[in-house]
C-alpha positions as CSV (number, residue, x, y, z in Angstrom):
1,M,-80.6,-77.5,104.3
2,L,-77.3,-75.7,104.2
3,D,-77.6,-75.2,100.5
4,A,-81.1,-73.6,101.0
5,V,-79.6,-71.0,103.3
6,H,-76.5,-70.5,101.2
7,L,-74.2,-71.7,103.9
8,E,-71.0,-73.5,102.9
9,M,-69.0,-75.6,105.4
10,P,-65.2,-75.1,105.5
11,D,-63.4,-77.4,103.0
12,C,-61.7,-79.6,105.7
13,H,-62.7,-82.3,108.2
14,A,-65.3,-80.8,110.6
15,E,-66.2,-82.5,113.9
16,M,-69.9,-82.0,114.3
17,H,-71.1,-81.4,117.9
18,S,-74.7,-80.6,117.1
19,Y,-77.0,-79.9,114.2
20,A,-80.7,-79.0,114.2
21,A,-82.9,-77.6,111.4
22,D,-86.5,-76.7,111.1
23,E,-86.7,-78.3,107.6
24,A,-90.5,-78.8,107.8
25,W,-91.0,-75.0,108.1
26,W,-88.7,-73.9,105.3
27,P,-89.0,-71.1,104.4
28,P,-88.3,-69.2,106.6
29,G,-86.9,-72.0,108.8
30,W,-83.7,-72.0,110.8
31,V,-80.4,-73.9,111.2
32,E,-78.4,-74.3,114.4
33,M,-75.1,-76.2,114.4
34,S,-71.9,-76.4,116.3
35,Y,-68.6,-77.9,115.0
36,T,-64.9,-77.6,115.3
37,V,-62.3,-77.5,112.5
38,P,-58.5,-76.9,112.6
39,K,-57.6,-73.2,113.1
40,N,-55.7,-72.9,109.8
41,C,-58.7,-74.3,108.0
42,M,-61.1,-71.8,109.6
43,D,-58.7,-68.9,109.0
44,A,-58.5,-69.8,105.3
45,Y,-62.3,-70.1,105.1
46,L,-62.8,-66.7,106.7
47,M,-60.2,-65.0,104.6
48,S,-61.7,-66.4,101.4
49,R,-64.9,-64.6,102.4
50,G,-63.3,-61.2,103.0
51,V,-62.7,-61.4,106.8
52,D,-59.7,-59.3,108.0
53,L,-58.2,-61.6,110.6
54,A,-55.9,-58.8,111.9
55,A,-58.9,-56.8,113.0
56,K,-59.7,-57.0,116.7
57,P,-62.5,-57.9,117.1
58,V,-63.1,-59.4,113.7
59,N,-65.7,-56.9,112.4
60,T,-65.2,-56.8,108.7
61,W,-67.5,-59.6,107.8
62,P,-69.3,-58.5,104.6
63,R,-73.0,-58.3,105.6
64,S,-76.0,-57.6,103.5
65,G,-79.7,-57.5,104.4
66,T,-80.9,-58.2,107.9
67,S,-80.0,-61.3,109.8
68,L,-81.4,-62.5,113.1
69,V,-80.1,-64.9,115.8
70,G,-82.7,-66.0,118.3
71,G,-85.0,-63.3,116.9
72,E,-82.5,-60.5,117.6
73,P,-80.8,-58.5,114.8
74,I,-77.1,-59.2,114.3
75,K,-75.1,-56.0,114.9
76,P,-72.3,-55.1,112.4
77,T,-69.8,-55.5,115.3
78,D,-70.8,-59.1,116.1
79,P,-68.4,-61.9,115.1
80,P,-69.1,-63.4,111.7
81,L,-70.0,-66.9,112.9
């Protein structure tokens, strides 16, 4: 499912807390997950995707197209993840 939505997990051990996906309705479908990873791993993951970690708040996530969370559009100033 993550491949279908072009979402790549960080390249380190992730402790999954929850995962749910509407795989039967793909597309458009949805994925919800919660996980934790070591901070240095997440920092490297975000920097490899162009996030400026020095920005407060982090608002330089490269966005394209329109994304929705819970049916609401994601604003350009929202955090990347």
